[in-house]
C-alpha positions in Angstrom: 0.1 0.0 0.1 1.8 3.3 -1.4 0.9 6.6 0.3 1.3 9.7 -1.2 4.2 12.3 0.1 1.7 14.5 1.3 0.0 11.4 3.0 3.3 10.8 4.8 3.8 14.9 5.5 0.8 15.3 6.9 1.4 12.1 9.4 4.7 12.7 10.4 4.1 16.4 10.8 0.4 16.5 11.5 -1.4 20.1 11.4 -3.9 22.0 13.9 -3.4 19.1 16.7 -4.4 19.9 19.7 -7.5 20.1 22.0 -9.3 23.3 22.4 -11.1 24.2 25.6 -13.5 27.1 24.6 -14.7 25.6 21.1 -18.2 26.6 20.0 -18.6 22.7 18.6 -16.6 19.8 18.9 -17.8 17.0 17.1 -16.7 12.7 17.6 -17.2 10.3 14.5 -15.7 7.0 14.1 -16.2 3.5 15.8 -13.7 1.4 18.1 -14.7 -1.6 15.6 -13.5 0.8 12.5 -10.3 1.3 14.9 -10.2 5.2 13.9 -12.1 7.7 15.9 -11.6 11.6 15.1 -12.7 14.7 17.3 -12.7 17.7 15.7 -13.0 21.6 18.2 -14.3 24.1 16.0 -13.9 28.1 16.8 -16.6 30.0 14.7 -16.7 34.1 14.7 -19.1 35.6 12.3 -19.6 32.3 10.5 -16.2 31.5 9.5 -14.3 29.3 11.6 -11.4 31.3 12.8 -9.4 27.9 15.0 -10.0 24.1 14.3 -8.5 21.6 15.8 -8.4 17.8 16.3 -7.2 14.8 18.0 -7.3 11.3 16.1 -6.9 7.9 17.5 -5.9 5.4 14.2 -4.1 4.9 11.8 -1.7 7.4 9.6 -4.6 8.2 6.7 -6.6 8.9 9.6 -4.2 11.8 10.9 -3.2 12.7 7.6 -7.2 13.2 6.6 -7.8 14.8 9.5 -4.7 17.0 9.5 -5.9 17.8 5.6 -9.5 18.3 6.3 -8.7 20.9 9.5 -6.2 23.2 6.6 -9.3 23.2 4.3 -12.1 24.7 6.4 -10.1 26.7 8.8 -10.7 30.9 7.9 -13.7 29.4 5.7 -17.6 30.2 6.8 -19.4 28.0 7.9 -21.7 27.1 4.8 -18.4 26.6 2.7 -16.4 23.7 5.0 -20.3 22.3 5.2 -19.7 22.1 1.1 -15.9 19.6 1.7 -16.3 16.3 0.6 -14.3 13.5 1.6 -13.5 13.7 -2.2 -11.8 16.8 -1.7 -9.7 15.5 1.2 -8.8 12.9 -0.8 -7.7 15.2 -3.7 -5.6 17.3 -1.3 -3.6 14.7 -0.1 -3.0 13.2 -3.8 -5.0 10.5 -3.1 -5.5 7.8 -0.9 -4.7 3.6 -1.4 -8.7 2.0 -1.6 -8.7 1.0 1.7 -8.2 3.9 3.1 -11.0 6.0 1.4 -13.4 5.4 4.4 -10.8 7.6 6.8 -11.4 10.6 4.4 -14.7 10.2 5.0 -14.6 10.0 8.8 -12.4 13.7 8.5 -15.8 15.2 6.1 -18.2 14.2 8.9 -16.3 14.5 11.7 -16.3 18.9 10.6 -20.5 18.2 9.9 -20.2 17.2 13.3 -18.6 19.5 14.8 -20.8 22.3 13.1 -23.7 20.6 13.8 -23.0 20.3 17.5 -22.0 24.6 17.4 -25.4 25.1 16.1 -26.8 22.7 18.7 -25.6 24.6 21.3 -27.0 27.8 19.7 -30.7 26.4 19.4 -30.7 25.2 15.9 -31.4 22.5 14.6 -28.3 20.9 12.5 -30.4 18.7 10.5 -31.9 20.8 7.8 -28.4 22.7 7.5 -25.8 19.6 8.2 -28.5 16.6 7.5 -27.6 13.2 8.8 -24.6 12.2 9.8 -24.6 8.5 9.1 -23.0 6.3 11.5 -19.6 3.5 11.3 -20.5 0.1 10.8 -18.8 -2.7 9.8 -15.9 -1.4 10.3 -16.7 1.6 7.2 -18.2 4.6 7.4 -20.4 5.8 4.2 -21.5 8.9 3.4 
């Protein structure tokens, strides 16, 4: 299984790692059966994600996709961050092996889960804005 240089770089030197004590939204996705669990934290000002951090328990691809996803949404308006797809994460990393595509799906879902939590904390039903976030089943996560 070959990883791109970008995947290896984001795995070895991940960006935006850590917890955020004063987060405006926190999303956790994954499943212990998958072996990959991602937690995303977002800070939002005027509908812009001004800061984002992650904590991921999982393989190198899970860490790399988390890192890249945070880079792709930081500084973006929430509506633009919600357009992030697992395909965009994979393309930004110059691809992933087929057996690791589910890691990019988790990264997309983690961002959406954090945004959902952000809206919930404000008393707003996130489902019409964010949509449903599917659960992981049988070791794979799908959108």
